[in-house]
C-alpha positions as CSV (number, residue, x, y, z in Angstrom):
1,X,21.9,2.7,-8.3
2,X,19.1,4.5,-6.5
3,X,16.5,2.9,-8.9
4,X,18.0,-0.5,-8.1
5,X,17.8,0.1,-4.4
6,X,14.2,1.2,-4.7
7,X,13.2,-1.7,-6.8
8,X,14.8,-4.1,-4.3
9,X,13.0,-2.4,-1.4
10,X,9.6,-2.7,-3.2
11,X,10.0,-6.4,-4.2
12,X,9.2,-7.9,-0.8
13,X,5.7,-6.3,-0.8
14,X,5.1,-6.5,-4.6
15,X,4.9,-2.8,-5.4
16,X,5.9,-1.6,-8.8
17,X,9.1,0.5,-8.7
18,X,8.5,2.3,-11.9
19,X,6.4,2.3,-15.0
20,X,5.8,-1.2,-16.4
21,X,8.2,-2.3,-19.1
22,X,10.3,0.8,-18.6
23,X,7.9,2.7,-20.9
24,X,7.2,6.3,-20.0
25,X,4.4,8.7,-20.6
26,X,0.9,9.4,-19.3
27,X,-0.6,6.0,-20.1
28,X,2.2,4.1,-18.4
29,X,2.2,6.4,-15.4
30,X,-1.6,5.7,-15.1
31,X,-1.0,2.0,-15.3
32,X,1.8,2.1,-12.7
33,X,-0.4,4.2,-10.3
34,X,-3.2,1.7,-10.9
35,X,-0.9,-1.1,-10.0
36,X,0.1,0.7,-6.8
37,X,-3.5,1.1,-5.8
38,X,-4.1,-2.6,-6.4
39,X,-1.2,-3.4,-4.1
40,X,-1.8,-0.8,-1.5
41,X,-5.2,-2.2,-0.6
42,X,-3.5,-5.5,0.4
43,X,-1.5,-3.7,3.0
44,X,-4.3,-1.9,4.8
45,X,-7.0,-3.4,7.0
46,X,-10.5,-2.0,7.2
47,X,-12.8,-2.5,10.1
48,X,-16.0,-4.6,9.5
49,X,-18.0,-1.5,10.1
50,X,-16.5,0.0,6.9
51,X,-18.8,-2.4,4.9
52,X,-22.6,-2.3,4.7
53,X,-22.8,-6.1,5.3
54,X,-20.6,-9.2,5.4
55,X,-21.4,-9.7,1.7
56,X,-20.8,-6.1,0.6
57,X,-18.1,-5.7,-2.1
58,X,-14.8,-3.9,-1.5
59,X,-15.3,-0.6,-3.4
60,X,-12.3,1.2,-5.1
61,X,-13.8,4.5,-6.2
62,X,-12.7,7.1,-8.6
63,X,-13.5,10.8,-8.2
64,X,-12.6,12.9,-11.1
65,X,-10.3,10.2,-12.4
66,X,-12.1,8.6,-15.3
67,X,-8.7,7.9,-17.0
68,X,-8.1,5.2,-14.3
69,X,-11.1,3.1,-15.2
70,X,-9.3,1.2,-18.0
71,X,-6.1,0.5,-16.0
72,X,-8.1,-0.7,-13.0
73,X,-10.4,-2.9,-15.1
74,X,-8.2,-5.9,-14.4
75,X,-8.8,-5.6,-10.7
76,X,-12.6,-5.8,-11.1
77,X,-13.9,-8.9,-9.2
78,X,-10.6,-9.8,-7.6
79,X,-10.9,-10.8,-3.9
80,X,-9.8,-8.3,-1.3
81,X,-10.1,-9.6,2.2
82,X,-12.6,-12.1,1.0
83,X,-14.8,-9.6,-0.8
84,X,-15.1,-9.0,-4.5
85,X,-13.5,-5.7,-5.6
86,X,-15.7,-3.3,-7.5
87,X,-14.3,-0.3,-9.3
88,X,-16.8,2.5,-9.7
89,X,-16.9,6.3,-10.3
90,X,-18.5,8.4,-7.6
91,X,-20.1,11.8,-8.0
92,X,-21.6,12.5,-4.6
93,X,-20.7,12.4,-0.9
94,X,-23.2,9.6,-0.3
95,X,-21.6,7.5,-3.0
96,X,-18.1,8.3,-1.6
97,X,-19.1,7.3,1.9
98,X,-19.8,3.7,0.7
99,X,-16.2,3.4,-0.6
100,X,-13.2,1.8,1.1
101,X,-10.6,3.5,-1.0
102,X,-10.9,6.4,-3.4
103,X,-8.5,7.9,-5.9
104,X,-9.0,11.6,-6.5
105,X,-8.0,12.8,-9.9
106,X,-7.5,16.4,-11.1
107,X,-11.2,16.7,-12.0
108,X,-12.5,15.6,-8.6
109,X,-15.2,17.7,-7.0
110,X,-13.8,19.9,-4.3
111,X,-16.4,18.7,-1.7
112,X,-15.5,15.1,-2.3
113,X,-11.8,15.7,-2.1
114,X,-12.3,17.8,1.1
115,X,-14.4,15.1,2.8
116,X,-11.4,12.7,2.3
117,X,-9.0,15.3,3.7
118,X,-10.9,16.6,6.8
119,X,-11.6,13.4,8.6
120,X,-15.3,13.2,7.9
121,X,-14.8,9.7,6.4
122,X,-12.4,7.9,8.8
123,X,-13.0,4.5,7.1
124,X,-12.1,5.8,3.7
125,X,-8.5,5.6,2.4
126,X,-8.1,8.7,0.2
127,X,-5.4,8.7,-2.4
128,X,-4.5,11.4,-5.0
129,X,-1.7,12.2,-7.4
130,X,-0.5,15.4,-5.8
131,X,1.3,16.4,-2.6
132,X,-1.3,19.1,-2.0
133,X,-3.7,16.2,-1.1
134,X,-1.6,15.0,1.8
135,X,-0.6,18.5,2.8
136,X,-4.3,19.3,3.3
137,X,-5.1,16.1,5.3
138,X,-5.4,13.3,2.7
139,X,-3.8,10.0,3.7
140,X,-1.8,9.0,0.6
141,X,-0.4,10.5,-2.6
142,X,1.2,8.7,-5.5
143,X,3.7,11.2,-6.8
144,X,5.7,11.1,-10.0
145,X,8.9,13.1,-9.4
146,X,10.6,12.6,-12.8
147,X,11.2,9.0,-12.1
148,X,9.6,6.2,-10.2
149,X,6.3,6.8,-8.4
150,X,6.8,7.8,-4.7
151,X,4.3,7.2,-1.9
152,X,3.7,10.3,0.3
153,X,1.7,9.9,3.5
154,X,0.1,12.1,6.1
155,X,0.8,10.1,9.3
156,X,-1.6,12.2,11.5
157,X,-4.5,11.5,9.1
158,X,-3.5,7.8,9.0
159,X,-3.5,7.7,12.9
160,X,-6.8,9.5,13.1
161,X,-8.5,7.0,10.7
162,X,-10.0,3.7,11.7
163,X,-7.7,1.8,9.3
164,X,-4.7,-0.3,10.0
165,X,-1.6,0.2,7.8
166,X,1.2,-2.3,7.4
167,X,4.5,-1.1,8.7
168,X,6.1,-2.3,5.5
169,X,4.0,0.0,3.4
170,X,4.7,3.0,5.7
171,X,8.4,2.3,5.6
172,X,8.4,2.9,1.8
173,X,6.7,6.2,2.2
174,X,8.0,9.7,2.2
175,X,6.7,11.6,5.2
176,X,6.5,15.2,4.0
177,X,5.3,16.4,7.5
178,X,8.4,16.0,9.7
179,X,6.5,17.0,12.9
180,X,4.4,13.9,12.5
181,X,7.4,11.6,13.4
182,X,7.2,12.8,17.0
183,X,5.8,10.1,19.3
184,X,2.7,11.1,21.3
């Protein structure tokens, strides 16, 4: 019953409730998380200043997440806010600073991960697959808790960023930091 309720809640915004086709395992989890990333970018607005020029592509970057390259290949070239999406691996802070969204895998360089968590890159939407990422200041985490993928958010990091998040997206999220619900 809980799975049905989650699936129905996700349908209006097009987010996958669980692994595609009901198949489980590492590859299907990667595919489902890649789908989430593809959908999440449609519910966040970046300021024009997040791009080098009006013609600059929308960069979805991977840090220590080479396993995501294949599942994200289908997104390559799709339009995001009128810009072609480019999926690319990053290995330096300078490369990361050019990205609009970055997924941090288990092999991500600590300096890159920290830059997405400490507010140095307020126009970067940082996403990882562990709650430690949001606990340390990252914006979003896609968590597999023995079932469907759950979205965890750090509201204070989201508020401090220069990004605008859809209320629908935030309603789906688990807010692991209860003190962040207080109005300021």
